[in-house]
DSSP file (Angstrom, degrees, kcal/mol; ACC not computed):
  #  RESIDUE AA STRUCTURE BP1 BP2  ACC     N-H-->O    O-->H-N    N-H-->O    O-->H-N    TCO  KAPPA ALPHA  PHI   PSI    X-CA   Y-CA   Z-CA
    1    1 A M              0   0    0      0, 0.0     2,-0.3     0, 0.0    21,-0.1   0.000 360.0 360.0 360.0 124.8  -38.2   16.5   67.4
    2    2 A A        -     0   0    0     42,-0.3     2,-0.5    19,-0.1    19,-0.2  -0.598 360.0-154.8 -84.1 141.8  -35.1   18.4   68.5
    3    3 A K  E     -A   20   0A   0     17,-1.4    17,-1.9    -2,-0.3     2,-0.5  -0.974   6.3-151.8-118.9 121.4  -35.5   21.1   71.2
    4    4 A N  E     -A   19   0A   0     -2,-0.5     2,-0.4    15,-0.2    15,-0.2  -0.807  13.8-177.2 -97.6 131.0  -32.9   23.8   71.3
    5    5 A I  E     -A   18   0A   0     13,-2.1    13,-2.7    -2,-0.5     2,-0.5  -0.995  16.4-148.0-127.6 128.6  -32.2   25.5   74.6
    6    6 A I  E     -A   17   0A   0     -2,-0.4     2,-0.3    11,-0.2    11,-0.2  -0.863  25.2-179.0 -96.0 126.6  -29.8   28.4   75.0
    7    7 A K  E     -A   16   0A   0      9,-1.8     9,-1.5    -2,-0.5     2,-0.5  -0.876  24.1-140.6-123.9 155.7  -28.1   28.4   78.4
    8    8 A K  E     -A   15   0A   0     -2,-0.3     2,-0.2     7,-0.2     7,-0.2  -0.978  22.5-134.5-115.2 121.5  -25.6   30.6   80.2
    9    9 A N        -     0   0    0      5,-1.2     5,-0.1    -2,-0.5    -2,-0.0  -0.519   4.1-151.8 -72.3 139.0  -23.0   28.8   82.3
   10   10 A S  S    S+     0   0    0     -2,-0.2    -1,-0.1     1,-0.2     3,-0.0   0.802  95.8  45.7 -80.3 -29.3  -22.5   30.4   85.7
   11   11 A Y  S    S+     0   0    0      1,-0.1     2,-0.4     3,-0.1    -1,-0.2   0.652 117.2  43.5 -90.2 -15.3  -18.8   29.2   85.9
   12   12 A K  S    S-     0   0    0      2,-0.2     2,-0.3     0, 0.0    -3,-0.1  -0.960  76.2-135.1-125.8 148.0  -17.9   30.3   82.4
   13   13 A K  S    S+     0   0    0     -2,-0.4     2,-0.4    -5,-0.1    -3,-0.1  -0.182  74.3  97.1 -95.9  43.4  -18.8   33.5   80.7
   14   14 A T        -     0   0    0     -2,-0.3    -5,-1.2    -5,-0.1     2,-0.3  -0.951  65.7-133.9-127.8 149.7  -19.8   31.9   77.4
   15   15 A T  E     -A    8   0A   0     -2,-0.4     2,-0.3    -7,-0.2    -7,-0.2  -0.760  24.3-175.7 -98.2 150.6  -23.2   30.9   76.0
   16   16 A H  E     -A    7   0A   0     -9,-1.5    -9,-1.8    -2,-0.3     2,-0.5  -0.959  23.4-120.4-141.7 160.2  -23.7   27.5   74.4
   17   17 A K  E     -A    6   0A   0     -2,-0.3     2,-0.4   -11,-0.2   -11,-0.2  -0.894  21.1-155.6-107.3 126.5  -26.5   25.8   72.7
   18   18 A D  E     -A    5   0A   0    -13,-2.7   -13,-2.1    -2,-0.5     2,-0.5  -0.822   1.5-160.4 -98.3 138.7  -27.9   22.5   74.0
   19   19 A V  E     -A    4   0A   0     -2,-0.4     2,-0.4   -15,-0.2   -15,-0.2  -0.980   8.6-163.2-117.5 118.3  -29.7   20.1   71.7
   20   20 A N  E     +A    3   0A   0    -17,-1.9   -17,-1.4    -2,-0.5     2,-0.3  -0.864  21.0 151.4-103.3 133.2  -31.9   17.6   73.5
   21   21 A Y        -     0   0    0     -2,-0.4     2,-0.3   -19,-0.2   -19,-0.1  -0.985  45.4-100.5-154.1 159.7  -33.1   14.4   71.8
   22   22 A E        +     0   0    0     -2,-0.3    20,-2.8   -21,-0.1    21,-0.6  -0.631  47.3 166.4 -84.8 141.6  -34.1   10.9   72.6
   23   23 A A  E     -B   41   0B   0     -2,-0.3     2,-0.4    18,-0.3    18,-0.3  -0.979  37.1-118.0-150.7 158.5  -31.5    8.2   72.0
   24   24 A L  E     -B   40   0B   0     16,-3.1    16,-2.9    -2,-0.3     2,-0.5  -0.863  30.0-157.1 -97.1 135.6  -30.7    4.6   72.7
   25   25 A V  E     -B   39   0B   0     -2,-0.4     2,-0.6    14,-0.2    14,-0.2  -0.962   8.3-166.0-119.9 128.5  -27.5    4.0   74.7
   26   26 A N  E     -B   38   0B   0     12,-2.9    12,-2.6    -2,-0.5     2,-0.5  -0.952   8.6-163.8-113.4 112.7  -25.5    0.8   74.6
   27   27 A L  E     +B   37   0B   0     -2,-0.6     2,-0.2    10,-0.2    10,-0.2  -0.831  25.2 146.9 -97.1 131.6  -22.9    0.6   77.4
   28   28 A G  E     -B   36   0B   0      8,-3.0     8,-2.3    -2,-0.5     2,-0.4  -0.807  40.8-113.2-148.0-172.4  -20.2   -2.0   77.0
   29   29 A E  E     -B   35   0B   0      6,-0.3     6,-0.2    -2,-0.2     5,-0.1  -0.999  23.4-134.2-136.0 135.5  -16.7   -3.0   77.6
   30   30 A L    >   -     0   0    0      4,-3.6     3,-1.7    -2,-0.4     6,-0.0  -0.279  35.2 -99.1 -80.2 171.2  -13.9   -3.5   75.1
   31   31 A K  T 3  S+     0   0    0      1,-0.3    -1,-0.1     2,-0.1    -2,-0.0   0.815 122.9  55.3 -62.3 -31.3  -11.5   -6.5   75.1
   32   32 A D  T 3  S-     0   0    0      2,-0.1    -1,-0.3     1,-0.0     3,-0.1   0.350 123.4-101.8 -87.1   8.5   -8.8   -4.4   76.8
   33   33 A G  S <  S+     0   0    0     -3,-1.7     2,-0.2     1,-0.3    -2,-0.1   0.318  78.0 134.7  94.2  -8.4  -11.1   -3.4   79.7
   34   34 A L        -     0   0    0     -5,-0.1    -4,-3.6     1,-0.1    -1,-0.3  -0.501  54.0-123.2 -74.9 144.3  -12.0    0.1   78.5
   35   35 A R  E     -B   29   0B   0     -6,-0.2     2,-0.3    -2,-0.2    -6,-0.3  -0.608  26.0-165.2 -88.5 149.4  -15.7    1.0   78.7
   36   36 A I  E     -B   28   0B   0     -8,-2.3    -8,-3.0    -2,-0.2     2,-0.4  -0.980   9.8-160.0-135.2 144.8  -17.5    2.2   75.6
   37   37 A A  E     -B   27   0B   0     -2,-0.3     2,-0.5   -10,-0.2   -10,-0.2  -0.985   4.6-164.0-127.5 120.7  -20.9    4.0   75.1
   38   38 A N  E     -B   26   0B   0    -12,-2.6   -12,-2.9    -2,-0.4     2,-0.5  -0.917   8.2-165.0-102.9 126.8  -22.7    3.9   71.7
   39   39 A I  E     -B   25   0B   0     -2,-0.5     2,-0.5   -14,-0.2   -14,-0.2  -0.957   5.4-174.2-117.0 121.9  -25.4    6.5   71.4
   40   40 A V  E     -B   24   0B   0    -16,-2.9   -16,-3.1    -2,-0.5     2,-0.1  -0.969  22.9-128.3-119.3 123.1  -28.0    6.1   68.6
   41   41 A S  E     -B   23   0B   0     -2,-0.5   -18,-0.3   -18,-0.3   -19,-0.0  -0.425   9.7-160.0 -72.0 140.5  -30.5    8.9   68.0
   42   42 A C  S    S+     0   0    0    -20,-2.8     2,-0.3    -2,-0.1   -19,-0.2   0.460  76.5  55.8 -92.6  -4.5  -34.2    7.9   67.8
   43   43 A E  S    S-     0   0    0    -21,-0.6     2,-1.0     2,-0.0    -2,-0.1  -0.787  93.3-101.7-124.6 164.3  -35.0   11.2   66.0
   44   44 A D        +     0   0    0     -2,-0.3     2,-0.4     2,-0.0   -42,-0.3  -0.793  62.1 147.1 -86.9 103.8  -33.8   13.0   62.9
   45   45 A V        -     0   0    0     -2,-1.0     2,-0.6   -44,-0.1    -4,-0.1  -0.996  42.5-138.3-140.9 143.8  -31.5   15.6   64.3
   46   46 A E        +     0   0    0     -2,-0.4     2,-0.4     2,-0.0    -2,-0.0  -0.914  26.0 173.0-105.9 119.5  -28.3   17.2   63.0
   47   47 A V        -     0   0    0     -2,-0.6     2,-0.4   -28,-0.0    -2,-0.0  -0.988  36.4-114.9-125.0 134.4  -25.5   17.7   65.5
   48   48 A E        -     0   0    0     -2,-0.4     2,-0.1     1,-0.1    -2,-0.0  -0.536  35.4-136.1 -69.7 124.7  -22.1   18.9   64.6
   49   49 A G        -     0   0    0     -2,-0.4     2,-0.3     2,-0.0    -1,-0.1  -0.383  23.2-174.6 -79.0 158.8  -19.6   16.1   65.3
   50   50 A F        -     0   0    0     -2,-0.1     2,-0.5     2,-0.1     0, 0.0  -0.988  19.9-143.0-149.6 156.2  -16.3   16.6   67.0
   51   51 A I        +     0   0    0     -2,-0.3     2,-0.3     2,-0.0    17,-0.0  -0.988  50.2 102.0-119.7 129.2  -13.2   14.6   67.8
   52   52 A G  S    S-     0   0    0     -2,-0.5     2,-0.3    18,-0.0    18,-0.1  -0.981  72.3 -59.4 177.3 177.8  -11.5   15.3   71.1
   53   53 A R        -     0   0    0     -2,-0.3    16,-3.1    16,-0.3     2,-0.3  -0.652  56.5-174.1 -80.9 136.5  -10.9   14.2   74.6
   54   54 A C  E     -C   68   0C   0     -2,-0.3     2,-0.5    14,-0.3    14,-0.2  -0.917  27.7-135.5-133.1 155.6  -14.0   14.0   76.7
   55   55 A K  E     -C   67   0C   0     12,-3.2    12,-2.7    -2,-0.3     2,-0.5  -0.968  24.7-163.5-107.6 124.2  -15.2   13.4   80.2
   56   56 A V  E     -C   66   0C   0     -2,-0.5     2,-0.5    10,-0.2    10,-0.2  -0.930   5.4-172.3-111.6 129.6  -18.2   11.0   80.4
   57   57 A Q  E     -C   65   0C   0      8,-2.9     8,-2.8    -2,-0.5     2,-0.7  -0.977  11.9-157.2-126.5 120.1  -20.2   10.9   83.5
   58   58 A L  E     -C   64   0C   0     -2,-0.5     6,-0.2     6,-0.2     2,-0.1  -0.863  22.0-150.4 -94.6 113.2  -23.0    8.3   84.0
   59   59 A L    >   -     0   0    0      4,-3.1     3,-1.8    -2,-0.7    -2,-0.0  -0.389  22.9-111.2 -84.9 161.5  -25.4    9.7   86.6
   60   60 A R  T 3  S+     0   0    0      1,-0.3    -1,-0.1     2,-0.1    -2,-0.0   0.814 115.9  57.9 -61.8 -31.8  -27.4    7.6   89.1
   61   61 A D  T 3  S-     0   0    0      2,-0.1    -1,-0.3     1,-0.1     3,-0.1   0.409 124.2-100.2 -83.0   5.4  -30.7    8.6   87.4
   62   62 A G  S <  S+     0   0    0     -3,-1.8    -2,-0.1     1,-0.3     2,-0.1   0.311  78.5 136.2  97.3  -9.2  -29.4    7.1   84.0
   63   63 A H        -     0   0    0     -5,-0.1    -4,-3.1     1,-0.0     2,-0.5  -0.444  42.4-149.0 -71.5 146.4  -28.4   10.4   82.4
   64   64 A I  E     -C   58   0C   0     -6,-0.2     2,-0.5    -2,-0.1    -6,-0.2  -0.977   8.3-164.3-118.6 127.5  -25.1   10.5   80.6
   65   65 A E  E     -C   57   0C   0     -8,-2.8    -8,-2.9    -2,-0.5     2,-0.5  -0.954   3.9-172.4-114.9 124.3  -23.2   13.7   80.4
   66   66 A I  E     -C   56   0C   0     -2,-0.5     2,-0.5   -10,-0.2   -10,-0.2  -0.971   5.5-178.8-118.3 121.3  -20.4   14.1   77.9
   67   67 A V  E     -C   55   0C   0    -12,-2.7   -12,-3.2    -2,-0.5     2,-0.3  -0.980  25.1-130.1-124.5 125.9  -18.1   17.1   78.1
   68   68 A Q  E     -C   54   0C   0     -2,-0.5   -14,-0.3   -14,-0.2     2,-0.2  -0.574  27.4-129.6 -73.1 132.3  -15.3   17.9   75.8
   69   69 A L        -     0   0    0    -16,-3.1   -16,-0.3    -2,-0.3     3,-0.1  -0.572  24.3-105.9 -83.3 145.9  -12.1   18.7   77.6
   70   70 A A        -     0   0    0     -2,-0.2     2,-0.2     1,-0.1    -1,-0.1  -0.359  39.2-102.7 -67.7 148.5  -10.2   21.8   76.7
   71   71 A K        -     0   0    0      1,-0.1     2,-0.4    -2,-0.0    -1,-0.1  -0.511  37.3-111.6 -72.6 140.4   -6.9   21.4   74.8
   72   72 A R        -     0   0    0     -2,-0.2     2,-0.6    -3,-0.1    -1,-0.1  -0.598  27.2-137.3 -75.4 124.8   -3.8   21.7   77.0
   73   73 A H        -     0   0    0     -2,-0.4     2,-0.5    -3,-0.0    -1,-0.1  -0.734  18.4-161.6 -85.6 122.2   -1.9   24.8   76.0
   74   74 A K        -     0   0    0     -2,-0.6     2,-0.2    15,-0.0    15,-0.0  -0.901  11.3-136.5-107.1 128.7    1.8   24.2   75.9
   75   75 A N        -     0   0    0     -2,-0.5     3,-0.1     1,-0.1    14,-0.0  -0.577  24.4-116.0 -78.2 144.1    4.3   27.0   76.0
   76   76 A K        -     0   0    0     -2,-0.2    12,-0.4    58,-0.1    -1,-0.1  -0.589  38.5-100.1 -77.6 142.1    7.1   26.9   73.6
   77   77 A P        -     0   0    0      0, 0.0    10,-0.2     0, 0.0     3,-0.1  -0.328  19.7-152.5 -62.5 141.4   10.5   26.6   75.2
   78   78 A I  S    S+     0   0    0      8,-3.0     2,-0.3     1,-0.3     9,-0.2   0.917  85.8  10.0 -76.0 -47.8   12.5   29.8   75.5
   79   79 A F  E    S-D   86   0D   0      7,-1.5     7,-2.5    -3,-0.0     2,-0.4  -0.960  72.4-167.5-131.0 151.2   15.8   27.9   75.5
   80   80 A R  E     +D   85   0D   0     -2,-0.3     5,-0.2     5,-0.2     2,-0.2  -0.996   7.6 175.7-140.1 142.4   16.4   24.2   74.7
   81   81 A D        -     0   0    0      3,-2.7     3,-0.1    -2,-0.4    34,-0.0  -0.648  54.5 -71.8-128.9-170.4   19.4   21.9   75.2
   82   82 A D  S    S+     0   0    0      1,-0.2     3,-0.0    -2,-0.2    -1,-0.0   0.924 125.6   4.8 -53.9 -54.4   19.9   18.2   74.5
   83   83 A N  S    S+     0   0    0     28,-0.1    16,-2.9    17,-0.0     2,-0.3   0.236 123.2  62.2-118.2  12.1   17.8   16.9   77.4
   84   84 A C  E     - E   0  98D   0     14,-0.2    -3,-2.7    -3,-0.1     2,-0.3  -0.945  52.2-161.1-142.1 159.1   16.3   20.0   79.0
   85   85 A T  E     -DE  80  97D   0     12,-2.0    12,-2.5    -2,-0.3     2,-0.5  -0.963   9.9-149.8-136.3 154.7   14.0   23.0   78.3
   86   86 A F  E     +DE  79  96D   0     -7,-2.5    -8,-3.0    -2,-0.3    -7,-1.5  -0.978  31.1 163.5-126.6 114.9   13.5   26.4   79.9
   87   87 A T  E     - E   0  95D   0      8,-2.5     8,-3.2    -2,-0.5     2,-0.6  -0.849  38.6-123.1-131.5 164.0   10.0   27.8   79.6
   88   88 A L  E     - E   0  94D   0    -12,-0.4     6,-0.2    -2,-0.3   -12,-0.0  -0.954  33.6-144.3-107.0 120.5    7.8   30.5   81.2
   89   89 A G    >   -     0   0    0      4,-3.2     3,-1.7    -2,-0.6   -15,-0.0  -0.277  25.2-107.1 -80.3 167.5    4.6   29.0   82.6
   90   90 A K  T 3  S+     0   0    0      1,-0.3    -1,-0.1     2,-0.1    -2,-0.0   0.753 118.4  63.6 -63.5 -24.4    1.1   30.6   82.6
   91   91 A D  T 3  S-     0   0    0      2,-0.1    -1,-0.3     1,-0.0     3,-0.1   0.388 120.5-106.4 -83.6   5.3    1.5   31.2   86.3
   92   92 A G  S <  S+     0   0    0     -3,-1.7     2,-0.3     1,-0.3    -2,-0.1   0.605  81.1 123.5  83.3  11.8    4.5   33.6   85.7
   93   93 A R        -     0   0    0      2,-0.0    -4,-3.2     0, 0.0     2,-0.3  -0.807  60.5-124.4-105.9 147.6    7.1   31.1   86.9
   94   94 A Y  E     -E   88   0D   0     -2,-0.3     2,-0.4    -6,-0.2    -6,-0.2  -0.721  25.2-156.1 -88.9 140.6   10.1   29.9   84.9
   95   95 A Y  E     -E   87   0D   0     -8,-3.2    -8,-2.5    -2,-0.3     2,-0.6  -0.968  12.1-165.6-123.1 131.3   10.5   26.1   84.6
   96   96 A F  E     -E   86   0D   0     -2,-0.4     2,-0.5   -10,-0.2   -10,-0.2  -0.971  15.9-171.5-111.5 116.2   13.6   24.1   83.9
   97   97 A V  E     -E   85   0D   0    -12,-2.5   -12,-2.0    -2,-0.6     2,-0.5  -0.943   5.3-173.9-117.0 125.4   12.7   20.6   82.9
   98   98 A F  E     +E   84   0D   0     -2,-0.5     2,-0.4   -14,-0.2   -14,-0.2  -0.974   5.0 179.2-119.6 126.8   15.4   17.9   82.5
   99   99 A T        +     0   0    0    -16,-2.9    -2,-0.0    -2,-0.5     0, 0.0  -0.964   3.0 171.3-127.8 145.8   14.6   14.4   81.2
  100  100 A M        -     0   0    0     -2,-0.4     5,-0.1   -16,-0.0    -2,-0.0  -0.986  36.9-103.0-152.3 140.5   16.9   11.5   80.6
  101  101 A P    >   -     0   0    0      0, 0.0     3,-1.2     0, 0.0    -2,-0.0  -0.296  31.8-121.5 -61.3 148.8   16.4    7.8   79.7
  102  102 A Q  G >  S+     0   0    0      1,-0.3     3,-1.5     2,-0.2     4,-0.2   0.822 109.6  63.0 -62.2 -32.3   16.7    5.4   82.5
  103  103 A A  G 3  S+     0   0    0      1,-0.3     3,-0.3     2,-0.1    -1,-0.3   0.751 103.9  48.2 -66.8 -22.5   19.5    3.5   80.8
  104  104 A L  G X  S+     0   0    0     -3,-1.2     3,-1.9     1,-0.2     4,-0.3   0.088  71.8 119.3-104.5  23.3   21.7    6.6   80.9
  105  105 A V  G X   +     0   0    0     -3,-1.5     3,-1.4     1,-0.3    -1,-0.2   0.771  65.7  67.0 -63.0 -25.5   21.2    7.5   84.6
  106  106 A Y  G 3  S+     0   0    0     -3,-0.3    -1,-0.3     1,-0.3     4,-0.2   0.746  99.9  51.5 -66.3 -21.7   24.9    7.1   85.3
  107  107 A E  G <> S+     0   0    0     -3,-1.9     4,-2.7     1,-0.2     5,-0.3   0.458  82.8 100.3 -89.5  -2.1   25.5   10.2   83.1
  108  108 A L  H <> S+     0   0    0     -3,-1.4     4,-2.9    -4,-0.3     5,-0.3   0.894  76.5  50.2 -56.7 -49.6   22.9   12.2   85.0
  109  109 A P  H  > S+     0   0    0      0, 0.0     4,-1.8     0, 0.0    -1,-0.2   0.921 117.7  38.7 -59.0 -43.7   25.2   14.2   87.3
  110  110 A T  H  > S+     0   0    0     -4,-0.2     4,-2.2     2,-0.2    -2,-0.2   0.922 119.4  46.1 -73.0 -42.3   27.5   15.4   84.5
  111  111 A Q  H  X S+     0   0    0     -4,-2.7     4,-2.8     2,-0.2     5,-0.3   0.911 112.9  50.0 -66.8 -42.1   24.8   16.0   81.9
  112  112 A L  H  X S+     0   0    0     -4,-2.9     4,-2.4    -5,-0.3     5,-0.2   0.942 114.5  42.8 -62.2 -48.8   22.5   17.8   84.4
  113  113 A S  H  X S+     0   0    0     -4,-1.8     4,-1.9    -5,-0.3    -1,-0.2   0.901 116.6  48.4 -66.9 -39.2   25.2   20.2   85.6
  114  114 A C  H  X S+     0   0    0     -4,-2.2     4,-1.9    -5,-0.2    -2,-0.2   0.937 116.1  41.3 -66.1 -47.2   26.5   20.8   82.0
  115  115 A Q  H  X S+     0   0    0     -4,-2.8     4,-2.3     2,-0.2    -2,-0.2   0.857 113.2  53.1 -73.1 -34.5   23.1   21.5   80.4
  116  116 A A  H  X S+     0   0    0     -4,-2.4     4,-2.5    -5,-0.3    -1,-0.2   0.895 109.5  50.2 -64.4 -38.7   21.9   23.6   83.4
  117  117 A L  H  X S+     0   0    0     -4,-1.9     4,-2.3    -5,-0.2    -2,-0.2   0.899 108.8  52.2 -64.7 -40.8   25.0   25.7   83.0
  118  118 A N  H  X S+     0   0    0     -4,-1.9     4,-1.9     2,-0.2    -2,-0.2   0.927 112.1  45.1 -61.0 -44.8   24.4   26.1   79.3
  119  119 A I  H  X S+     0   0    0     -4,-2.3     4,-2.4     1,-0.2    -2,-0.2   0.912 111.6  53.0 -65.3 -42.1   20.8   27.3   79.9
  120  120 A A  H  X S+     0   0    0     -4,-2.5     4,-2.6     1,-0.2    -1,-0.2   0.882 108.4  50.6 -61.8 -38.0   22.0   29.6   82.7
  121  121 A E  H  X S+     0   0    0     -4,-2.3     4,-2.5     2,-0.2    -1,-0.2   0.887 109.5  50.4 -66.6 -38.3   24.6   31.2   80.3
  122  122 A K  H  X S+     0   0    0     -4,-1.9     4,-2.2     2,-0.2    -2,-0.2   0.905 112.3  47.1 -65.3 -41.0   21.9   31.7   77.7
  123  123 A V  H  X S+     0   0    0     -4,-2.4     4,-2.5     2,-0.2     5,-0.2   0.930 112.6  49.6 -64.8 -45.4   19.6   33.4   80.2
  124  124 A K  H  X S+     0   0    0     -4,-2.6     4,-2.4     1,-0.2    -2,-0.2   0.906 111.0  49.5 -60.5 -43.0   22.5   35.6   81.5
  125  125 A Y  H  X S+     0   0    0     -4,-2.5     4,-1.6     2,-0.2    -1,-0.2   0.914 111.3  49.3 -62.4 -43.6   23.4   36.6   77.9
  126  126 A A  H  <>S+     0   0    0     -4,-2.2     5,-3.2     1,-0.2    -2,-0.2   0.905 112.8  47.0 -64.2 -41.2   19.8   37.5   77.2
  127  127 A L  H ><5S+     0   0    0     -4,-2.5     3,-1.2     1,-0.2    -1,-0.2   0.881 110.1  52.6 -68.5 -37.9   19.5   39.6   80.4
  128  128 A M  H 3<5S+     0   0    0     -4,-2.4    -1,-0.2     1,-0.3    -2,-0.2   0.823 112.7  44.9 -66.8 -30.0   22.8   41.4   79.7
  129  129 A H  T 3<5S-     0   0    0     -4,-1.6    -1,-0.3    -5,-0.2    -2,-0.2   0.131 115.2-114.6-101.6  19.9   21.6   42.4   76.3
  130  130 A N  T < 5 +     0   0    0     -3,-1.2     2,-0.3     1,-0.2    -3,-0.2   0.819  60.1 157.7  53.3  37.5   18.1   43.4   77.4
  131  131 A K      < -     0   0    0     -5,-3.2     2,-0.3    -6,-0.2    -1,-0.2  -0.715  45.4-111.6 -90.1 144.1   16.4   40.7   75.5
  132  132 A K        -     0   0    0     -2,-0.3     2,-1.2     1,-0.1    -1,-0.0  -0.568  17.8-140.8 -77.7 134.2   13.0   39.6   76.6
  133  133 A L              0   0    0     -2,-0.3    -1,-0.1     1,-0.2   -55,-0.1  -0.661 360.0 360.0 -93.6  78.0   12.7   36.1   78.1
  134  134 A A              0   0    0     -2,-1.2    -1,-0.2   -56,-0.1   -58,-0.1   0.303 360.0 360.0 178.7 360.0    9.3   35.0   76.7
């Protein structure tokens, strides 16, 4: 028999519904060393399934807590060049990210200065023409 409990989280201002039921849990390890938990319900209960990244915590008293992690919000780049992007972060700071394969590290000084200059010119042009950077 499933028991529904409505709770209010103190750290989040959202309500969620908990469904408690008895289940058998099989804890194991895969061939590549990753741990796996199979949970089989002992009762007839309908729970909406989901696919996502989760945090699983095995507590000392035998309880298992599985919490779905929030999806990471990625900002779209304001400007982009071959190996770099210019974005505005959630914290209100602008980020210039430059990436390059290890095999081409000898080109780093010229590519970095050239692409940074290209992005700086794009920012300067946008500011001169009163365009919003975001």
